[in-house]
N, C-alpha and C positions, 0 to 999 in steps of 0.2 A: 339816160345818157345814150348816145349813139354808139353802136359797136362797129369797129372796122371789119369789113369782110372782103375777101378776094375769091372770086368765082370764075372759072373758065367761061368765056363768053359763048362757047359752043354748047354749054349746058343750059343757057338761059332761054326760056321759051316765051317770056313776056317782059316788057319794060314796066316794072312795078313801082319804081321810084325815080324821080328826076335827078337824084343826087349821085349819079354814076357816070363814069366816062371810060372809054376803051383805050388801052395802051398795049400795042403789040400782041393782040389776041387775048388779052386778059381784061376783066371788068373790075375796076376799083371803085370804092365808094364807102359810104357809111349807111347804116340802117338801124332802126330800133330792133329790140329782141323779137317783136312780133313780125316785123318785116323780114328779118333774117330767117325766121322759121318759114314764112311764106315762100321765100326764095328757095329754101331747101326742098320744100314740098313740090315746087314747080320746076325742078331740074329734070332733065331727061335721064340722067344717069341714076338708076336705082329707083325711080318713081314710075309706077304703072308699067314696069318692065315685064317682058315674058321671059321666065327663068326656068331652069331645070334643077336648081338647087337654091335653098334659102340663102339670102344675103348674109355674109359673115359679120358685118357691122351695121345692123339696121338702125334706123332712127324712128322715134315715136311718130306715128301717123303714116309711115311709109306704106305704100300699096304696091303689090306685085300680082302678076298672073303666073301661077305655078303650073307647069305642064305635068299633070298627074299621069297621063298616058296620051299617046297621040289622039288628038281630037277632043280631049277633056282637059280644060284649063280651069283651075280654081283661083278665085280672087280672094286675096288675103290683105288685111291691114295689121300693121305691127302696133301692139298696145304695150308700151314700156311700163305702164303703171299696173298692169295685171299682176295679181298675186300668183298666178299659175306659171309653171315652167314653160307652158305652151302659149307664147305671146302673139303668135300669128293667128288672128281671128278670122274665121271664114265669113266672107261677104256674099259669095255666090258662085255658081258654076254647076254643071251637071254631076249626078252621082256616078260612081263606078258600078256597073251591073255585071253580075254573073249571068251568062247567056241562058241558063236554065237547063235542067235535066227533066224532061217530061216522062221518059220511060220508067218502068218499075225496076227497082233493085232490092233484093232481099238480103237482110242481115240475118244470118242463120244463128239461132239461139243466142241473141245478144246478151252480154253481161249487163248487170245493172249500172255499170260505169258507162260514161259517154264514149262513143266512138263514131267514126265516119262510116259511110258506105263505101263500096269499091270505087265509085266515081266521087271524088271529093268536091263538094260544093264550097268554094272559098274565093276570097278576093284578097289579093296582095296589095297592101297600102304602102305608098312610097315614103311616108313620113310618120314619125311617132306623134301621138297626140290623143285627143278625145274625138270620138266619131259617133255618128248616128247610123245604126244598122237596121235594115228591114229584112226579115227572115221569114220564109214561107215554105210549106210543104204539105203533102198529103201522106198520112200514115195509116197502116192497118195491119192486122195479123193475117198472115197468109197460111198459117198452119198452127196446130196446137189449140188447146182449149184453156186459156188462162183464167176463165171466170172474170171477175171484176179486176180490171187492170187499167193502167194509165201509160200512155206513150208520151215522151217528151222530145221536143226539138229545141236545142239551145245553140249558143254560139261560144266558140273558144276564141278569145281575143288577146290572150297573154300566155305566159308560161304556165299559169295556173289552169286547172281543169275546168271544163264547162260546168255550170251549176244550174239547178232547177229554177233559181230566182230569175235567170235570164231567158227562160224557156217559155214557149207556149205548149199546150198539151191537149191530147184527146183521150177520152176515156170510153170504156165499154163495161157493160154489166154482164152478169152471168147469163142473162136471158138474151143478150145481143152481143155475142162474142166476136163477131167479125165486121164491125162497122168500118166504112171508109170515110174518114174525116179529114178535112183540110183546115189549115189555120195559118196565121201570120202574126208577126209582132214587130213593132218598131221600138227600139230602145237605144239609150245612150250607153256607150262603153268607154270607160276612162282609162288612160294610161296604156294605150296600144303601143308596143315597142316599135322603134324605128328600124331602119335597115331592111325593109322589104318583108315585114311580117305578114303572114296570111291569116286573115280572119276566117274561121271555118264554121260550117254548119255541122252539128253533131247530134246524136240521137241516143236515147236509152228507153227501156221499158221496165216496169216492175212486174210484168207477166213472166211466169216461169215455164220453161220448156216450149217456147213459141218461136216462130220466125217472124220478124218484123219487116214489112215491106214499105218502102218509101217511094214517092213519085212526085212529079210536078213541083220540083224543088227550085227555088229562086232566092236571090240575095242581092241587095244593093247597099252601098256604103257612101256616105259623104262626110266630110270633116266638120267639126265644130271649132276646134282650135288645134294648132300644131306647133312644133318647135324643133 
């Protein structure tokens, strides 16, 4: 059975059905459910729009370009059937990049708990959701003699502390106590808070009585789905 629809003619971008006529700036007519959905998807208002906030009343299949930061636009499509709370699914767009800290910074006698260096490597994400994070750095002992020890570089992406499971690591033996090792890891992090949360690079070592030096640090972030 045909469904009656009324759509402002200024929003129609294509004549999809012959069963319509205009009256004082409005388009009246009838359409099947599939035709109605087609018309909704092809309206200018809310479809493929460039926005700085997620739409308050999205519809299934709606697509937008979200301004993550000037010059970085993320393409999302709304999936009403998703079981996730984050129903805007990423279709494309560039990552957010931390510009990089190439110089050395030393963390004096770091505790075994994770912490940042003086210059925090981090990216503030504009929306809550699930993200893909690529994290890289070079780490080495600049003083002390830890013997066999391991250095970890992880990410803090929620109120919870950074953990080894999200880290990449470098190790040294008692015979080679001061190696300079670099590494990187790409991982998915789920449930990043909204409201401008900063995903941070953090470090720890299990060496005792040493100074840990980090350098050549980088990070990039792109969304998987947001809400």
